[in-house]
N, CA, C and O atoms as a GROMACS GRO file, in nm:
protein
  424
    1MET      N    1  -1.056   0.066   1.399
    1MET     CA    2  -0.956   0.127   1.283
    1MET      C    3  -0.825   0.066   1.264
    1MET      O    4  -0.752   0.026   1.355
    2THR      N    5  -0.798   0.061   1.118
    2THR     CA    6  -0.682   0.016   1.073
    2THR      C    7  -0.541   0.088   1.151
    2THR      O    8  -0.578   0.197   1.195
    3GLU      N    9  -0.461   0.075   1.167
    3GLU     CA   10  -0.347   0.115   1.216
    3GLU      C   11  -0.269   0.172   1.131
    3GLU      O   12  -0.233   0.085   1.051
    4ILE      N   13  -0.207   0.310   1.098
    4ILE     CA   14  -0.128   0.337   0.938
    4ILE      C   15   0.001   0.350   1.062
    4ILE      O   16   0.003   0.412   1.168
    5ILE      N   17   0.086   0.277   1.007
    5ILE     CA   18   0.222   0.233   1.026
    5ILE      C   19   0.300   0.302   0.858
    5ILE      O   20   0.262   0.283   0.743
    6GLU      N   21   0.430   0.391   0.917
    6GLU     CA   22   0.506   0.423   0.828
    6GLU      C   23   0.624   0.386   0.842
    6GLU      O   24   0.690   0.387   0.946
    7LEU      N   25   0.670   0.338   0.692
    7LEU     CA   26   0.785   0.250   0.673
    7LEU      C   27   0.878   0.352   0.631
    7LEU      O   28   0.835   0.463   0.603
    8ASN      N   29   1.007   0.325   0.624
    8ASN     CA   30   1.143   0.402   0.589
    8ASN      C   31   1.229   0.305   0.560
    8ASN      O   32   1.223   0.212   0.640
    9ASP      N   33   1.312   0.292   0.469
    9ASP     CA   34   1.435   0.204   0.444
    9ASP      C   35   1.517   0.146   0.542
    9ASP      O   36   1.570   0.034   0.536
   10ASP      N   37   1.526   0.246   0.651
   10ASP     CA   38   1.581   0.126   0.748
   10ASP      C   39   1.560   0.057   0.876
   10ASP      O   40   1.645   0.035   0.961
   11SER      N   41   1.399   0.016   0.879
   11SER     CA   42   1.344  -0.058   0.951
   11SER      C   43   1.227  -0.143   0.855
   11SER      O   44   1.176  -0.240   0.910
   12GLY      N   45   1.184  -0.109   0.717
   12GLY     CA   46   1.061  -0.126   0.664
   12GLY      C   47   1.075  -0.294   0.629
   12GLY      O   48   1.015  -0.383   0.690
   13THR      N   49   1.181  -0.313   0.504
   13THR     CA   50   1.134  -0.456   0.496
   13THR      C   51   1.152  -0.532   0.659
   13THR      O   52   1.031  -0.555   0.669
   14LEU      N   53   1.196  -0.575   0.760
   14LEU     CA   54   1.164  -0.629   0.895
   14LEU      C   55   1.055  -0.605   1.012
   14LEU      O   56   1.048  -0.666   1.119
   15GLU      N   57   0.942  -0.466   0.949
   15GLU     CA   58   0.852  -0.450   0.985
   15GLU      C   59   0.772  -0.568   0.921
   15GLU      O   60   0.716  -0.658   0.984
   16LEU      N   61   0.776  -0.555   0.777
   16LEU     CA   62   0.687  -0.603   0.661
   16LEU      C   63   0.701  -0.751   0.729
   16LEU      O   64   0.604  -0.804   0.784
   17LYS      N   65   0.800  -0.800   0.724
   17LYS     CA   66   0.859  -0.960   0.750
   17LYS      C   67   0.742  -1.013   0.850
   17LYS      O   68   0.700  -1.129   0.847
   18LYS      N   69   0.688  -0.895   0.955
   18LYS     CA   70   0.581  -0.967   1.093
   18LYS      C   71   0.458  -0.982   0.966
   18LYS      O   72   0.348  -1.020   1.004
   19GLU      N   73   0.466  -0.968   0.901
   19GLU     CA   74   0.285  -0.991   0.805
   19GLU      C   75   0.243  -1.043   0.718
   19GLU      O   76   0.273  -0.969   0.624
   20ASN      N   77   0.189  -1.130   0.678
   20ASN     CA   78   0.093  -1.263   0.609
   20ASN      C   79   0.059  -1.145   0.524
   20ASN      O   80   0.154  -1.106   0.456
   21LEU      N   81  -0.046  -1.082   0.512
   21LEU     CA   82  -0.067  -1.006   0.443
   21LEU      C   83  -0.120  -0.835   0.477
   21LEU      O   84  -0.178  -0.802   0.581
   22ALA      N   85  -0.084  -0.746   0.368
   22ALA     CA   86  -0.091  -0.636   0.404
   22ALA      C   87  -0.137  -0.524   0.276
   22ALA      O   88  -0.146  -0.546   0.155
   23LEU      N   89  -0.157  -0.414   0.344
   23LEU     CA   90  -0.202  -0.313   0.211
   23LEU      C   91  -0.068  -0.228   0.231
   23LEU      O   92  -0.043  -0.208   0.350
   24ILE      N   93   0.037  -0.166   0.125
   24ILE     CA   94   0.120  -0.085   0.136
   24ILE      C   95   0.090   0.057   0.020
   24ILE      O   96   0.104   0.043  -0.101
   25ASP      N   97   0.050   0.176   0.078
   25ASP     CA   98   0.062   0.281   0.016
   25ASP      C   99   0.185   0.376  -0.011
   25ASP      O  100   0.222   0.455   0.076
   26TYR      N  101   0.252   0.366  -0.141
   26TYR     CA  102   0.368   0.412  -0.166
   26TYR      C  103   0.289   0.599  -0.228
   26TYR      O  104   0.217   0.622  -0.325
   27TYR      N  105   0.324   0.660  -0.159
   27TYR     CA  106   0.318   0.795  -0.198
   27TYR      C  107   0.446   0.932  -0.148
   27TYR      O  108   0.545   0.935  -0.075
   28ALA      N  109   0.374   1.030  -0.234
   28ALA     CA  110   0.474   1.164  -0.206
   28ALA      C  111   0.403   1.280  -0.140
   28ALA      O  112   0.283   1.308  -0.142
   29PRO      N  113   0.503   1.343  -0.081
   29PRO     CA  114   0.425   1.420   0.022
   29PRO      C  115   0.348   1.553  -0.055
   29PRO      O  116   0.241   1.608  -0.029
   30TRP      N  117   0.469   1.582  -0.178
   30TRP     CA  118   0.350   1.686  -0.272
   30TRP      C  119   0.234   1.616  -0.363
   30TRP      O  120   0.150   1.689  -0.416
   31CYS      N  121   0.232   1.535  -0.373
   31CYS     CA  122   0.121   1.467  -0.455
   31CYS      C  123   0.004   1.433  -0.415
   31CYS      O  124  -0.027   1.325  -0.364
   32GLY      N  125  -0.100   1.567  -0.446
   32GLY     CA  126  -0.222   1.557  -0.411
   32GLY      C  127  -0.316   1.470  -0.435
   32GLY      O  128  -0.434   1.466  -0.400
   33SER      N  129  -0.237   1.381  -0.515
   33SER     CA  130  -0.382   1.246  -0.572
   33SER      C  131  -0.349   1.172  -0.422
   33SER      O  132  -0.434   1.137  -0.340
   34CYS      N  133  -0.265   1.164  -0.413
   34CYS     CA  134  -0.182   1.066  -0.310
   34CYS      C  135  -0.308   1.130  -0.131
   34CYS      O  136  -0.357   1.057  -0.045
   35ARG      N  137  -0.315   1.280  -0.144
   35ARG     CA  138  -0.413   1.326  -0.027
   35ARG      C  139  -0.537   1.246  -0.017
   35ARG      O  140  -0.588   1.183   0.075
   36MET      N  141  -0.562   1.264  -0.111
   36MET     CA  142  -0.728   1.272  -0.165
   36MET      C  143  -0.710   1.154  -0.171
   36MET      O  144  -0.777   1.128  -0.071
   37ALA      N  145  -0.667   1.032  -0.213
   37ALA     CA  146  -0.666   0.833  -0.222
   37ALA      C  147  -0.667   0.836  -0.128
   37ALA      O  148  -0.786   0.805  -0.116
   38PHE      N  149  -0.614   0.857   0.032
   38PHE     CA  150  -0.594   0.790   0.144
   38PHE      C  151  -0.678   0.736   0.254
   38PHE      O  152  -0.651   0.631   0.312
   39PRO      N  153  -0.794   0.823   0.284
   39PRO     CA  154  -0.899   0.857   0.344
   39PRO      C  155  -0.937   0.681   0.270
   39PRO      O  156  -0.919   0.580   0.337
   40MET      N  157  -0.986   0.677   0.136
   40MET     CA  158  -1.025   0.573   0.072
   40MET      C  159  -0.900   0.402   0.115
   40MET      O  160  -0.918   0.293   0.169
   41PHE      N  161  -0.818   0.451   0.070
   41PHE     CA  162  -0.742   0.312   0.158
   41PHE      C  163  -0.697   0.277   0.262
   41PHE      O  164  -0.655   0.166   0.293
   42ARG      N  165  -0.710   0.432   0.360
   42ARG     CA  166  -0.745   0.361   0.526
   42ARG      C  167  -0.876   0.320   0.497
   42ARG      O  168  -0.891   0.256   0.601
   43LYS      N  169  -0.987   0.305   0.436
   43LYS     CA  170  -1.147   0.283   0.477
   43LYS      C  171  -1.157   0.110   0.418
   43LYS      O  172  -1.228   0.017   0.457
   44ILE      N  173  -1.079   0.115   0.336
   44ILE     CA  174  -1.060  -0.003   0.265
   44ILE      C  175  -1.000  -0.113   0.334
   44ILE      O  176  -1.078  -0.198   0.378
   45ALA      N  177  -0.858  -0.134   0.354
   45ALA     CA  178  -0.830  -0.181   0.492
   45ALA      C  179  -0.862  -0.230   0.598
   45ALA      O  180  -0.846  -0.343   0.645
   46SER      N  181  -0.929  -0.097   0.652
   46SER     CA  182  -1.042  -0.144   0.798
   46SER      C  183  -1.086  -0.206   0.766
   46SER      O  184  -1.094  -0.317   0.820
   47GLU      N  185  -1.157  -0.169   0.638
   47GLU     CA  186  -1.355  -0.332   0.633
   47GLU      C  187  -1.254  -0.447   0.620
   47GLU      O  188  -1.280  -0.548   0.686
   48LEU      N  189  -1.152  -0.448   0.550
   48LEU     CA  190  -1.041  -0.583   0.552
   48LEU      C  191  -0.996  -0.625   0.662
   48LEU      O  192  -0.969  -0.745   0.661
   49GLY      N  193  -0.974  -0.553   0.784
   49GLY     CA  194  -0.894  -0.568   0.876
   49GLY      C  195  -0.766  -0.620   0.866
   49GLY      O  196  -0.716  -0.714   0.927
   50LEU      N  197  -0.683  -0.486   0.716
   50LEU     CA  198  -0.583  -0.561   0.707
   50LEU      C  199  -0.491  -0.386   0.759
   50LEU      O  200  -0.545  -0.276   0.750
   51PRO      N  201  -0.346  -0.412   0.810
   51PRO     CA  202  -0.268  -0.355   0.820
   51PRO      C  203  -0.222  -0.237   0.660
   51PRO      O  204  -0.212  -0.291   0.549
   52LEU      N  205  -0.208  -0.130   0.672
   52LEU     CA  206  -0.184  -0.016   0.607
   52LEU      C  207  -0.031   0.070   0.629
   52LEU      O  208  -0.027   0.176   0.691
   53TYR      N  209   0.088   0.006   0.569
   53TYR     CA  210   0.170   0.033   0.587
   53TYR      C  211   0.206   0.214   0.455
   53TYR      O  212   0.186   0.213   0.334
   54LYS      N  213   0.243   0.301   0.513
   54LYS     CA  214   0.244   0.428   0.355
   54LYS      C  215   0.437   0.407   0.329
   54LYS      O  216   0.501   0.360   0.423
   55ILE      N  217   0.488   0.434   0.238
   55ILE     CA  218   0.588   0.477   0.216
   55ILE      C  219   0.650   0.599   0.122
   55ILE      O  220   0.658   0.603  -0.001
   56ASP      N  221   0.673   0.654   0.176
   56ASP     CA  222   0.716   0.798   0.082
   56ASP      C  223   0.809   0.739  -0.004
   56ASP      O  224   0.911   0.686   0.039
   57ALA      N  225   0.766   0.748  -0.175
   57ALA     CA  226   0.851   0.674  -0.244
   57ALA      C  227   0.953   0.796  -0.292
   57ALA      O  228   1.042   0.763  -0.371
   58GLU      N  229   0.944   0.929  -0.251
   58GLU     CA  230   1.112   0.980  -0.301
   58GLU      C  231   1.201   0.982  -0.213
   58GLU      O  232   1.309   1.040  -0.226
   59LYS      N  233   1.153   0.899  -0.081
   59LYS     CA  234   1.255   0.926   0.040
   59LYS      C  235   1.323   0.786   0.067
   59LYS      O  236   1.437   0.788   0.113
   60ASN      N  237   1.263   0.665   0.041
   60ASN     CA  238   1.315   0.541   0.020
   60ASN      C  239   1.311   0.471  -0.105
   60ASN      O  240   1.219   0.413  -0.162
   61GLU      N  241   1.434   0.489  -0.134
   61GLU     CA  242   1.469   0.403  -0.258
   61GLU      C  243   1.454   0.226  -0.267
   61GLU      O  244   1.416   0.141  -0.347
   62LYS      N  245   1.515   0.235  -0.117
   62LYS     CA  246   1.488   0.024  -0.073
   62LYS      C  247   1.367  -0.016  -0.135
   62LYS      O  248   1.340  -0.084  -0.233
   63LEU      N  249   1.267   0.081  -0.004
   63LEU     CA  250   1.162  -0.011  -0.036
   63LEU      C  251   1.063   0.006  -0.161
   63LEU      O  252   0.960  -0.058  -0.182
   64ARG      N  253   1.106   0.087  -0.223
   64ARG     CA  254   1.030   0.150  -0.339
   64ARG      C  255   1.094   0.089  -0.440
   64ARG      O  256   1.015   0.086  -0.534
   65GLY      N  257   1.234   0.021  -0.481
   65GLY     CA  258   1.263  -0.112  -0.541
   65GLY      C  259   1.248  -0.239  -0.511
   65GLY      O  260   1.330  -0.327  -0.536
   66LEU      N  261   1.106  -0.257  -0.435
   66LEU     CA  262   1.029  -0.333  -0.395
   66LEU      C  263   0.902  -0.409  -0.516
   66LEU      O  264   0.845  -0.518  -0.526
   67ILE      N  265   0.901  -0.282  -0.588
   67ILE     CA  266   0.769  -0.273  -0.688
   67ILE      C  267   0.840  -0.207  -0.769
   67ILE      O  268   0.951  -0.162  -0.741
   68GLU      N  269   0.755  -0.185  -0.935
   68GLU     CA  270   0.770  -0.100  -1.036
   68GLU      C  271   0.671  -0.013  -0.988
   68GLU      O  272   0.552  -0.038  -0.968
   69ILE      N  273   0.740   0.102  -0.969
   69ILE     CA  274   0.631   0.239  -0.951
   69ILE      C  275   0.634   0.317  -1.051
   69ILE      O  276   0.745   0.350  -1.093
   70GLU      N  277   0.527   0.363  -1.108
   70GLU     CA  278   0.538   0.398  -1.273
   70GLU      C  279   0.468   0.572  -1.230
   70GLU      O  280   0.520   0.681  -1.258
   71ASN      N  281   0.351   0.549  -1.163
   71ASN     CA  282   0.283   0.679  -1.096
   71ASN      C  283   0.250   0.705  -0.960
   71ASN      O  284   0.242   0.600  -0.896
   72LEU      N  285   0.228   0.815  -0.890
   72LEU     CA  286   0.150   0.801  -0.692
   72LEU      C  287   0.020   0.822  -0.751
   72LEU      O  288   0.002   0.838  -0.872
   73PRO      N  289  -0.078   0.822  -0.655
   73PRO     CA  290  -0.035   0.690  -0.520
   73PRO      C  291  -0.055   0.594  -0.609
   73PRO      O  292  -0.125   0.604  -0.710
   74THR      N  293   0.031   0.460  -0.556
   74THR     CA  294   0.061   0.305  -0.587
   74THR      C  295   0.028   0.255  -0.440
   74THR      O  296   0.078   0.290  -0.333
   75VAL      N  297  -0.083   0.152  -0.473
   75VAL     CA  298  -0.099   0.034  -0.340
   75VAL      C  299  -0.077  -0.098  -0.398
   75VAL      O  300  -0.116  -0.148  -0.503
   76ALA      N  301   0.005  -0.146  -0.292
   76ALA     CA  302   0.085  -0.298  -0.268
   76ALA      C  303   0.016  -0.385  -0.220
   76ALA      O  304  -0.026  -0.371  -0.106
   77ILE      N  305  -0.005  -0.466  -0.272
   77ILE     CA  306  -0.046  -0.594  -0.197
   77ILE      C  307   0.078  -0.648  -0.134
   77ILE      O  308   0.169  -0.666  -0.215
   78TRP      N  309   0.101  -0.674  -0.030
   78TRP     CA  310   0.229  -0.787   0.031
   78TRP      C  311   0.147  -0.881   0.094
   78TRP      O  312   0.051  -0.876   0.171
   79LYS      N  313   0.228  -0.992   0.024
   79LYS     CA  314   0.176  -1.182   0.058
   79LYS      C  315   0.302  -1.240   0.120
   79LYS      O  316   0.421  -1.231   0.088
   80ASP      N  317   0.241  -1.301   0.214
   80ASP     CA  318   0.362  -1.430   0.237
   80ASP      C  319   0.520  -1.406   0.181
   80ASP      O  320   0.597  -1.482   0.121
   81ASP      N  321   0.535  -1.256   0.231
   81ASP     CA  322   0.704  -1.211   0.240
   81ASP      C  323   0.730  -1.195   0.115
   81ASP      O  324   0.825  -1.261   0.074
   82LYS      N  325   0.669  -1.117   0.029
   82LYS     CA  326   0.688  -1.027  -0.084
   82LYS      C  327   0.591  -0.942  -0.129
   82LYS      O  328   0.482  -0.937  -0.073
   83MET      N  329   0.631  -0.844  -0.269
   83MET     CA  330   0.540  -0.781  -0.309
   83MET      C  331   0.427  -0.858  -0.414
   83MET      O  332   0.481  -0.864  -0.525
   84ILE      N  333   0.341  -0.897  -0.417
   84ILE     CA  334   0.280  -0.959  -0.524
   84ILE      C  335   0.200  -0.899  -0.630
   84ILE      O  336   0.152  -0.952  -0.731
   85ALA      N  337   0.192  -0.754  -0.579
   85ALA     CA  338   0.120  -0.704  -0.739
   85ALA      C  339   0.072  -0.536  -0.699
   85ALA      O  340   0.051  -0.477  -0.593
   86SER      N  341   0.068  -0.499  -0.837
   86SER     CA  342   0.044  -0.318  -0.738
   86SER      C  343  -0.023  -0.271  -0.877
   86SER      O  344  -0.039  -0.327  -0.986
   87ILE      N  345  -0.066  -0.100  -0.808
   87ILE     CA  346  -0.182  -0.085  -0.909
   87ILE      C  347  -0.193   0.073  -0.863
   87ILE      O  348  -0.205   0.115  -0.748
   88CYS      N  349  -0.184   0.143  -0.977
   88CYS     CA  350  -0.140   0.339  -0.945
   88CYS      C  351  -0.373   0.354  -0.965
   88CYS      O  352  -0.439   0.336  -1.068
   89THR      N  353  -0.423   0.389  -0.831
   89THR     CA  354  -0.599   0.446  -0.838
   89THR      C  355  -0.589   0.515  -0.764
   89THR      O  356  -0.507   0.494  -0.675
   90THR      N  357  -0.654   0.614  -0.764
   90THR     CA  358  -0.754   0.682  -0.694
   90THR      C  359  -0.908   0.646  -0.679
   90THR      O  360  -0.982   0.705  -0.600
   91LYS      N  361  -0.943   0.560  -0.748
   91LYS     CA  362  -1.097   0.510  -0.720
   91LYS      C  363  -1.102   0.398  -0.636
   91LYS      O  364  -1.013   0.320  -0.601
   92GLU      N  365  -1.240   0.403  -0.607
   92GLU     CA  366  -1.280   0.312  -0.494
   92GLU      C  367  -1.269   0.156  -0.560
   92GLU      O  368  -1.200   0.061  -0.525
   93GLU      N  369  -1.375   0.170  -0.679
   93GLU     CA  370  -1.382   0.020  -0.760
   93GLU      C  371  -1.289   0.016  -0.792
   93GLU      O  372  -1.239  -0.073  -0.722
   94GLY      N  373  -1.196   0.061  -0.873
   94GLY     CA  374  -1.091   0.038  -0.890
   94GLY      C  375  -0.960  -0.034  -0.835
   94GLY      O  376  -0.861  -0.066  -0.900
   95LEU      N  377  -0.988  -0.055  -0.675
   95LEU     CA  378  -0.916  -0.072  -0.617
   95LEU      C  379  -0.955  -0.223  -0.537
   95LEU      O  380  -0.889  -0.326  -0.526
   96ARG      N  381  -1.101  -0.184  -0.483
   96ARG     CA  382  -1.152  -0.310  -0.488
   96ARG      C  383  -1.181  -0.446  -0.572
   96ARG      O  384  -1.208  -0.558  -0.531
   97ALA      N  385  -1.164  -0.390  -0.722
   97ALA     CA  386  -1.149  -0.503  -0.835
   97ALA      C  387  -0.992  -0.547  -0.848
   97ALA      O  388  -0.960  -0.609  -0.950
   98PHE      N  389  -0.903  -0.521  -0.760
   98PHE     CA  390  -0.810  -0.553  -0.794
   98PHE      C  391  -0.768  -0.638  -0.683
   98PHE      O  392  -0.724  -0.752  -0.703
   99LEU      N  393  -0.783  -0.579  -0.545
   99LEU     CA  394  -0.817  -0.653  -0.468
   99LEU      C  395  -0.878  -0.807  -0.456
   99LEU      O  396  -0.836  -0.894  -0.379
  100LYS      N  397  -0.976  -0.820  -0.541
  100LYS     CA  398  -1.081  -0.913  -0.514
  100LYS      C  399  -1.012  -0.994  -0.644
  100LYS      O  400  -1.036  -1.114  -0.655
  101SER      N  401  -0.933  -0.931  -0.734
  101SER     CA  402  -0.919  -1.031  -0.880
  101SER      C  403  -0.751  -1.108  -0.837
  101SER      O  404  -0.693  -1.195  -0.901
  102HIS      N  405  -0.703  -1.041  -0.709
  102HIS     CA  406  -0.588  -1.132  -0.614
  102HIS      C  407  -0.668  -1.174  -0.456
  102HIS      O  408  -0.600  -1.212  -0.360
  103GLY      N  409  -0.761  -1.166  -0.452
  103GLY     CA  410  -0.863  -1.326  -0.356
  103GLY      C  411  -0.845  -1.235  -0.251
  103GLY      O  412  -0.801  -1.275  -0.143
  104ILE      N  413  -0.876  -1.113  -0.269
  104ILE     CA  414  -0.857  -1.028  -0.086
  104ILE      C  415  -0.968  -0.958  -0.125
  104ILE      O  416  -0.973  -0.883  -0.222
  105GLY      N  417  -1.097  -0.993  -0.013
  105GLY     CA  418  -1.224  -0.886   0.011
  105GLY      C  419  -1.333  -0.955  -0.079
  105GLY      O  420  -1.305  -1.058  -0.140
  106VAL      N  421  -1.427  -0.912  -0.085
  106VAL     CA  422  -1.536  -0.962  -0.174
  106VAL      C  423  -1.603  -0.928  -0.215
  106VAL      O  424  -1.676  -1.000  -0.283
   0.00000   0.00000   0.00000
């Protein structure tokens, strides 16, 4: 199973720089959709052998600023030392299609 790593503004970018490819879950503790979608994010990351990072979007302004977040939950792709894309979704089919459009998964 994929390890879940919680990031914060103090250590987040240093931790991410260790990865060539990772998924990042931007969430808020009060967000019901975030809690509902998280098991699906974890499942897909595990299937793909990718690390999954969680970032509390309310508490971590620096990390939130790496991408544009309009709604939560937002999943971002970290690749080659930068965020390359993000999507706000709670649907497995939507996340799989998004990842496939970026050459990740089947």
